[in-house]
C-alpha positions as CSV (number, residue, x, y, z in Angstrom):
1,A,91.9,15.1,154.2
2,G,91.8,13.2,157.6
3,A,93.0,10.0,156.0
4,V,95.8,11.7,154.1
5,T,96.9,13.3,157.3
6,A,96.8,9.8,159.1
7,E,98.5,8.3,156.3
8,R,101.5,10.6,156.4
9,T,101.5,10.4,160.1
10,E,102.0,6.4,159.9
11,R,104.8,7.2,157.0
12,L,106.8,9.4,159.5
13,G,106.7,7.1,162.2
14,L,107.8,4.3,159.9
15,V,110.7,6.7,158.7
16,D,111.5,7.3,162.3
17,T,111.7,3.7,163.1
18,L,113.8,2.9,159.9
19,K,116.2,5.6,160.9
20,R,116.6,4.3,164.4
21,Q,117.2,1.0,163.2
22,L,119.7,2.1,160.6
23,D,121.4,4.2,163.5
24,E,121.7,1.0,165.6
25,V,123.1,-1.2,163.0
26,E,125.8,1.6,162.0
27,G,126.7,1.5,165.7
28,A,127.1,-2.3,165.6
29,L,129.3,-2.0,162.5
30,A,131.4,0.5,164.3
31,R,131.9,-1.7,167.4
32,I,132.8,-4.5,164.9
33,E,135.7,-2.2,163.5
34,E,136.7,-1.2,167.0
35,G,136.7,-4.7,168.2
36,T,134.0,-4.1,171.0
37,Y,131.3,-5.8,169.5
38,G,129.4,-8.3,171.6
39,V,130.6,-6.7,174.9
40,C,128.2,-5.2,177.2
41,A,128.3,-1.4,177.1
42,R,127.4,-1.3,180.7
43,C,129.0,-4.1,182.8
44,G,131.7,-5.3,180.2
45,K,130.8,-8.9,180.2
46,E,130.3,-10.8,176.7
47,I,126.8,-10.4,175.3
48,P,125.7,-14.1,174.7
49,A,125.8,-15.5,171.0
50,A,121.8,-16.1,171.1
51,R,120.9,-12.6,172.0
52,L,123.3,-11.1,169.3
53,E,121.9,-13.6,166.9
54,A,118.2,-12.5,167.9
55,R,119.3,-8.7,168.0
56,P,122.8,-8.0,166.5
57,E,122.5,-4.5,167.4
58,S,122.5,-5.2,171.1
59,T,124.8,-3.1,173.1
60,L,123.7,-4.7,176.7
61,C,123.7,-8.0,177.7
62,V,120.2,-9.5,178.9
63,E,120.8,-8.9,182.3
64,C,121.7,-5.2,182.1
65,K,119.1,-4.6,179.6
66,S,116.4,-5.9,182.0
67,R,117.5,-3.3,184.5
68,T,116.8,-0.5,182.3
């Protein structure tokens, strides 16, 4: 019973992670449609292409992200 509970807990964690990632991707797609993709939500500066390539769902530039 303990192994089943542990496996279920692990699966629920994976589901939560995938749900969060999907929400982030959907947010990025919405920003593309709005024309705000690639613009830092905090400072308004352009997010570098290298960051967007590594994390396309990014809403903050590296500088602003490091302050959170």
